[in-house]
N, C-alpha and C positions, 0 to 999 in steps of 0.2 A: 409526575406529571410530564408528558411529552412537550417538546417545544411547540408543536402545533396546538396542543391542548392549552398550554400556558398562554399563547397568543389569543385564543378564543376567550379564555378566562379573563384576562386583562381587558379585552375589548368589551366584553359583556357586563362586567362588574359595575362600572360607573353608571351605566344606563339602568340596569336592573335594581342597583341600590337606590338610586333616586326614586324610581317608581315605588319600590318597597317602602321607603321612608315616607313618601307622600301619602300612600294608601293606608299603612297601618299606624303610622305616628308613634313608633317605639321610643320609649325613654330608656337610654342606656347609661347605666352608672358603672364606673370602674373600668372603662375600656383601656385606660393607661396601665392596668395590671397585666395585660397580655404582653409577654415578652416579645421583643422585637427580633430576636434571633435565638437559635438553638432549638432543640427538639422539645415540643410541648404536646400534651394531650389535653384538649379542652373538653370538659365534661359538665353536663347539666341535666336537669330534669326534662321530661319530654311530654308535652301536652298537645302539640300540633305539628302538622306536616311541614310548617314553615319555620320551626324553631331554629334550625341551623342558620337561617338567614340573619338572625340577630347577631350572631357572633362573626359571621362572614363580613358584615358591614362595619364591625367594630375594629377591625384590624386591616392593615395593608397587606398582611401575609396571606398567601393562598392557603386555604384550609381544606384538607382532604377529609371528607366525611364518609363513614361507613353507611351504606344504604342497602335496603333489601333488594335482592337480585330482580324482583319483579319490575322494579323501575327501569331496568336496563333492557326490558323486553318490549316496551310499548313504543309509540311514535316519538316520545321524548327521550328515548335511550341516548341519542346524541348529546343531549344537554347534560345529563348526568355524567356521561364520559368526559365531556369537554371541561366540566368544572372540577374534575379530579376525584369524583366519588369512587368509593371501592365497593363493588358488589358483594353481598353477603347472602349466602343460602341459610335461612334460619331453620330449615327443616333438619339440619345436621350440624355436626361440628365442622366448620368450614376452615380448613387449614390454609387453603390458598388465600382467603381473605385476611387471615391473620398474618401470613407471610407478607402480604402487600402492605398491610398497616405497619408492620415492624420495619419494612424498608423505608417507608415514609420517615419514620422516626430516626432511623440509622443515618439518613441523609439530612438530619437536622432541620426537618420540616414540621409542619403543624398538622395534627390529626384531631378529628372531632368524633367523640363517641357519646352515646347515651347509656350510662350504666344501668338504668332500669331495664334496658334491652328492648323495650317496646313503648309505644305511647300509652300514657296513663289515662286512657279513655276506654270505656267499657266495650270490649270485643264481643262479637256475636255469639261465641261459644259460651262465654261467661254469662251473657244475657239469657241465653236459652237455659242454662243451668238454674239461674234464679227463677226464671218463669216457670219451668217444670217443677221446681221444688216448693215454690210459694204462691204462685198467682195463676196457674193454668186454668183454674175454674172461674176466675173473676174478670178476665180481660183477654181480648184477642191478642196473639203474640205481636203481630205487626204494630198495633197500637201501643203495646207495652214497650217495644224496642224504640219506637219513635220518641216516647217520653223519657226513656232512661239512657239513651245512647251517648249523651254528652256528659253524663256523671262519671267522675273519676273512679277507676277500678279500685284504687287504694281506699277511697272513702266508703265504697259499697262493702269492701271486704272488712273494714274496721267496724262498720255498723253491724255486720253479721257477727263478728267476733263479740261485740258488746251485748248482742242478743243472747248468744250462746253462753256467755259469762253472767247472764241475768242482770246486767247493768241497765238495759232496757228491755222492754217487753216485746213479744212477737208483734203485737198490734202496733207498737211504736215504730218498729222496724218497717212493717208494711206501709204504715201511713206516711213515712218520711223517706221511702226508698228513691223517690224521684228528686228529692231536695236534700240530699245527704249532707252537703256542706253547711247548709243553713241550719239543719237540725243539730249537727255537731256543735255549732257555735251556740245554739240555744242551750245545749247541755252544759257548756262552759258557764254561760250566764247563770244557769240554775245550780251551779256547784256540783253537778253530777260527773263532770269531767274537767280535768285540768288543762291549761293551755299547753303544757309540756306534753301531755298525752296526746293531745290533737296534733302538734307538730311532729311528734315521733312517728306518727302514722300517716303523714301527708304524702310519703313517697312509696313507690313499690320497692321490693327487695332489690339490692344492687348485685349485679354480676361482677366478676372479678377481672374481666378483660382489661378494663382501663388501668387498674393499678398493676396488674401483671406486666402489661406492655410498657408502662412507664418505668417500672422497676428494671426490666430487662435492658432497656436502652438508656437508663439514667436520665429520663426526661422529667420535666416538670409537669405536674397536674395543675390545670387552671380550672377551678370550679366556677360555675355560674348558676343562676336561678332565674326562671321565667314565671311571671304571673300576669294575670289580666286576660283580656279577650281580643281575639283576632277579628277585628271588624274595621270598616272604613273609618279612618280618623279616630281610632281608638283613644279613649281618655285614660286607660289604665294598663296598657301593655308596657310592663316594666321588665328590664333585664339588668341584673345586678351581677357584676363579675367580681370574684373574690381574689385573695392573695394566692399566688402559685406556691406549691410545695412539692417535695419529692416523697415518693413511697419508700418506706424502709423495708427491711427484709421480711418482716412479719406482714404478709399480704392481708391477713384477717384484720389486723390493726389499722392497716393503711386504708382498707375499704371502709371500715367504721369511721375513720377520720374524714374520708372523702363524703360519706353520707352526712356526717355531722356538719361539715363545712356547707354543703348545699342546702341542708335543712335550715341552718342559721341565716343563709342568704334568702331563702324563701320567707323566713319569719320576718326579716328586715323589710322585704317587699310588702308583705301583707300588712304589717303594722304601719307602713308609710303610704300604702296605696289602697288599702281597704278591700282588696280582692285576693 
């Protein structure tokens, strides 16, 4: 981060942090787990465009988040640059973004990543696939998308998998496609699904960028999990930050551990927060 951007970051953070806290009322647990110095990769699940703000307000350290390049092309481009975000072109392997992120870590700074690679909210291409496969003859697409767009992709994918494996029927899948999480919990209550199976499928598959960069730079991985709703004075927006750890030479194993750590933090949130 340049000296100019660092000045803007430090000037904006107290004001924007206060506004954010007053508006969303986040409950942050474990902020003391974030190391105060040294290179770190802060990683968590991704459910909303504001997710990174919860970690930014949890530490005094400037946090460089990787963000899709489209954010740097609009009228708020200056803001994303000023707060130290790194633009990423998701349409290709972006080596320049990776180099910029590694430079952050090599300078003993803090990097933020979402190992799922994208928000766990139903994208329009996936919604169209579901619509054309299952519901094209029963509802207009715009009405369908409006009803389903807030459903998590991981939950829809899991429901479809349960249907294909004949754990649930096609009718059950279609009847509960808009309320996937509620239906999955009903399956647990009715002993058709275990809690562990539910938690195992709560996240999207993880990409290897976080563990790879942490290993290359001998940086700590700092896991966290977010649950709840982003709304005015939210009563259930909870962020739980876990214990830092380092990735070992086996990146597959390291990625599995990262997923397990975040899954367990999600489980703690849900069991203590009900969402």
